[in-house]
C-alpha positions in Angstrom: 39.0 6.8 41.8 35.6 7.4 43.4 34.8 9.9 40.6 35.6 7.3 38.0 33.3 4.7 39.7 30.5 7.3 39.9 30.9 8.2 36.2 31.0 4.5 35.2 27.9 3.8 37.2 26.0 6.7 35.6 27.2 5.6 32.1 26.0 2.0 32.8 22.6 3.2 34.1 22.2 5.4 31.0 23.2 2.5 28.7 20.8 0.1 30.3 18.0 2.7 30.1 18.6 3.3 26.4 18.6 -0.5 25.7 15.5 -1.0 27.8 13.7 1.7 25.7 14.8 0.4 22.3 12.4 -2.6 22.1 9.4 -0.2 22.5 10.1 1.4 19.1 8.3 -0.3 16.1 10.8 -2.1 14.0 9.7 -3.9 10.8 10.9 -4.3 7.2 9.3 -3.3 4.0 10.4 -4.2 0.5 9.0 -2.0 -2.3 9.1 -3.1 -5.9 9.1 -0.5 -8.7 10.0 -0.2 -12.3 11.8 2.4 -14.3 10.7 0.8 -17.6 7.0 1.7 -17.5 5.1 4.7 -18.7 6.5 8.0 -17.5 3.6 8.9 -15.2 4.1 5.6 -13.3 7.8 6.3 -12.9 7.0 9.8 -11.6 4.7 8.2 -9.1 7.3 5.7 -8.1 9.9 8.4 -7.5 7.5 10.3 -5.3 6.3 7.2 -3.4 9.9 6.2 -2.6 10.7 9.7 -1.3 7.5 9.8 0.7 7.9 6.4 2.5 11.6 7.0 3.1 10.6 10.2 4.8 8.5 8.2 7.2 11.6 6.2 8.4 13.1 9.2 10.2 14.1 8.1 13.6 14.8 4.5 12.5 11.1 3.6 12.9 11.3 0.9 10.2 13.4 -0.4 7.3 12.3 0.6 3.8 14.2 -1.2 1.1 13.5 -0.7 -2.6 14.3 -2.8 -5.7 13.6 -2.4 -9.4 14.7 -6.0 -9.9 11.6 -8.1 -10.0 13.7 -11.3 -9.7 14.0 -10.3 -6.0 10.4 -11.5 -5.7 11.6 -14.9 -4.5 10.9 -16.9 -1.3 14.4 -16.4 0.1 14.4 -12.7 -0.4 11.0 -11.7 0.8 10.6 -14.1 3.8 12.1 -11.6 6.3 9.8 -8.7 5.2 6.6 -7.9 7.0 5.3 -6.0 4.0 5.8 -6.2 0.3 4.8 -3.1 -1.6 4.0 -2.9 -5.3 4.5 0.7 -6.4 4.1 0.5 -10.1 4.8 -3.1 -11.1 3.6 -6.7 -10.4 4.9 -10.2 -10.7 5.6 -11.4 -14.2 7.1 -14.9 -14.3 5.6 -18.1 -12.9 8.3 -18.2 -10.3 7.6 -14.7 -9.1 3.9 -15.4 -9.0 4.4 -18.6 -7.0 6.7 -16.8 -4.5 4.2 -14.0 -4.0 1.3 -16.5 -3.6 3.1 -18.5 -0.9 4.2 -15.3 0.9 0.6 -14.0 1.1 -0.9 -17.4 2.0 1.5 -17.6 4.9 0.4 -14.3 6.3 2.5 -11.8 4.4 1.5 -8.2 3.9 0.8 -6.3 0.7 0.2 -2.7 -0.2 -0.4 -2.2 -3.9 -1.0 1.0 -5.9 -2.7 1.7 -9.2 -1.2 -0.5 -11.9 0.0 -3.1 -9.4 -3.5 -4.6 -9.6 -3.8 -4.5 -13.4 -5.1 -7.7 -14.9 -7.1 -8.5 -18.0 -8.1 -11.5 -20.1 -4.5 -12.1 -21.1 -3.1 -12.2 -17.6 -4.0 -15.8 -16.9 -3.4 -15.6 -13.1 -6.6 -16.8 -11.4 -5.1 -16.7 -7.9 -4.4 -13.0 -8.3 -7.9 -12.2 -9.6 -9.3 -13.9 -6.5 -6.8 -12.1 -4.3 -8.3 -8.8 -5.7 -11.8 -10.0 -4.9 -12.5 -11.0 -8.5 -11.7 -7.6 -9.9 -10.6 -7.5 -13.5 -9.7 -4.2 -15.3 -12.6 -2.9 -17.4 -12.0 0.7 -18.3 -10.4 3.9 -17.1 -10.9 7.7 -17.1 -8.6 9.9 -19.1 -6.8 12.3 -18.8 -5.9 12.3 -15.2 -8.4 14.3 -13.2 -9.2 15.1 -9.6 -12.2 13.2 -8.2 -14.5 13.3 -5.3 -14.0 10.2 -3.1 -16.5 8.8 -0.6 -15.4 7.0 2.6 -17.6 4.0 3.0 -16.6 2.9 6.5 -15.8 5.5 9.1 -15.0 2.9 11.7 -12.2 1.1 10.0 -8.7 2.0 11.2 -7.7 3.0 7.6 -10.5 5.5 7.2 -11.8 6.5 10.6 -9.8 9.7 10.7 -11.0 10.9 7.3 -13.9 13.1 6.4 -16.9 11.5 4.8 -15.8 12.7 1.4 -12.8 14.6 -0.1 -11.4 15.7 -3.4 -8.4 13.5 -4.4 -5.6 14.9 -6.6 -5.2 14.2 -10.3 -5.3 10.5 -11.1 -6.2 8.0 -13.8 -9.2 6.1 -12.2 -9.7 2.4 -13.0 -13.1 0.7 -13.0 -13.3 -3.0 -12.5 -15.7 -5.7 -13.8 -17.0 -7.4 -11.8 -16.7 -4.8 -9.0 -14.8 -6.3 -6.1 -17.7 -5.2 -3.9 -19.6 -8.3 -5.2 -17.2 -10.5 -3.4 -18.3 -11.2 0.2 -14.6 -11.4 1.3 -14.0 -7.8 0.1 -14.3 -4.7 2.3 -14.6 -1.6 0.2 -13.2 1.4 2.2 -13.3 4.3 -0.4 -15.0 4.7 -3.7 -15.7 7.2 -6.4 -18.6 9.4 -5.6 -21.5 9.3 -8.2 -21.2 13.1 -8.3 -18.1 12.6 -10.5 -20.0 11.0 -13.4 -19.4 11.3 -16.3 -15.7 11.3 -15.3 -13.2 12.0 -18.1 -12.6 14.0 -21.2 -11.3 11.4 -23.7 -11.9 8.1 -21.9 -15.0 8.4 -19.8 -16.5 6.5 -16.9 -20.2 7.2 -17.5 -21.3 5.7 -14.2 -21.3 2.6 -12.1 -19.6 1.3 -9.0 -16.0 2.2 -8.7 -14.2 1.2 -5.5 -10.7 2.7 -5.2 -9.5 1.4 -1.9 -10.4 -2.1 -0.6 -9.1 -5.1 1.3 -9.7 -8.8 0.8 -10.3 -9.9 4.3 -8.8 -13.3 3.6 -5.4 -11.6 3.4 -3.3 -8.9 5.0 -3.6 -6.5 2.1 -4.8 -3.1 0.9 -5.2 -1.9 -2.7 -5.3 1.8 -3.6 -6.1 3.0 -7.1 -4.0 6.1 -6.6 -0.7 6.0 -8.5 -0.6 7.9 -11.7 1.7 11.0 -12.1 3.4 13.3 -9.7 0.4 14.8 -7.9 -0.6 11.8 -5.7 1.2 13.0 -2.5 0.1 16.6 -2.9 -3.0 16.3 -0.6 -2.9 16.0 3.2 -6.1 14.0 3.4 -5.1 11.5 0.8 -1.6 11.2 2.4 -3.4 10.4 5.7 -5.3 7.6 3.9 -2.1 6.2 2.4 -0.2 6.3 5.7 -3.1 4.7 7.7 -3.5 1.9 5.0 0.3 1.2 5.3 0.2 1.2 9.1 -2.9 -1.0 9.2 -1.3 -3.7 7.0 1.8 -3.7 9.2 -0.2 -3.8 12.4 -2.3 -6.7 11.2 0.6 -9.1 11.2 -0.5 -12.3 12.9 2.9 -12.3 14.7 1.7 -9.2 16.6 1.2 -5.5 16.3 4.6 -3.9 16.3 3.1 -0.5 17.2 2.0 -1.9 20.6 5.3 -3.4 21.6 
């Protein structure tokens, strides 16, 4: 009988200890939107991105849900997620746009890749253009090529662990007009080095200012121009950038930094 009491006491102490430790682990939810009905290179990127981020959930660090159903971009669905990720798609209908606007205005988090920021004269979504710091797609380089990137702020949590410059893997690089840098609310973190110009073989970026990673400081968001093809996650330095951007958006939640709990 005494042995049973001892065993039970040890079991209870162990259980209490495990439960006491559990809240220390970061727990948050991410909902990633992607499409299988876009150009092949963007689908390839989506497949790699989903695999990459799911790999980061090992140990139940966070929940990473995915959906290819853009109708899931509604207030009821996304309200419980600390981060909405746009992998290779963006809101299309007025209802989806309205739900996304409300989510972001109320402190939601966004991580967008490549085509997730695409907009032009036909988009007719002024809020989104402002959200991106005024950036409107102007032109791109082609075919996908590696490029030298320059880190513009070595003190920001997203870039402080990166070298001053590095060669990014093959990607289609977008240039914006006006440059988001012209907006005082925008913090450019990484841009194309002038050493790249002229960049491209068919479609050429001859020069100019080309930010590739930035945040609009009015929102909890990061945009990364990377996202074309199946080479994006082939470089450790760029992977570090992507992970730290992801982490920073989550950690910036006004409800508190889950990584410090």
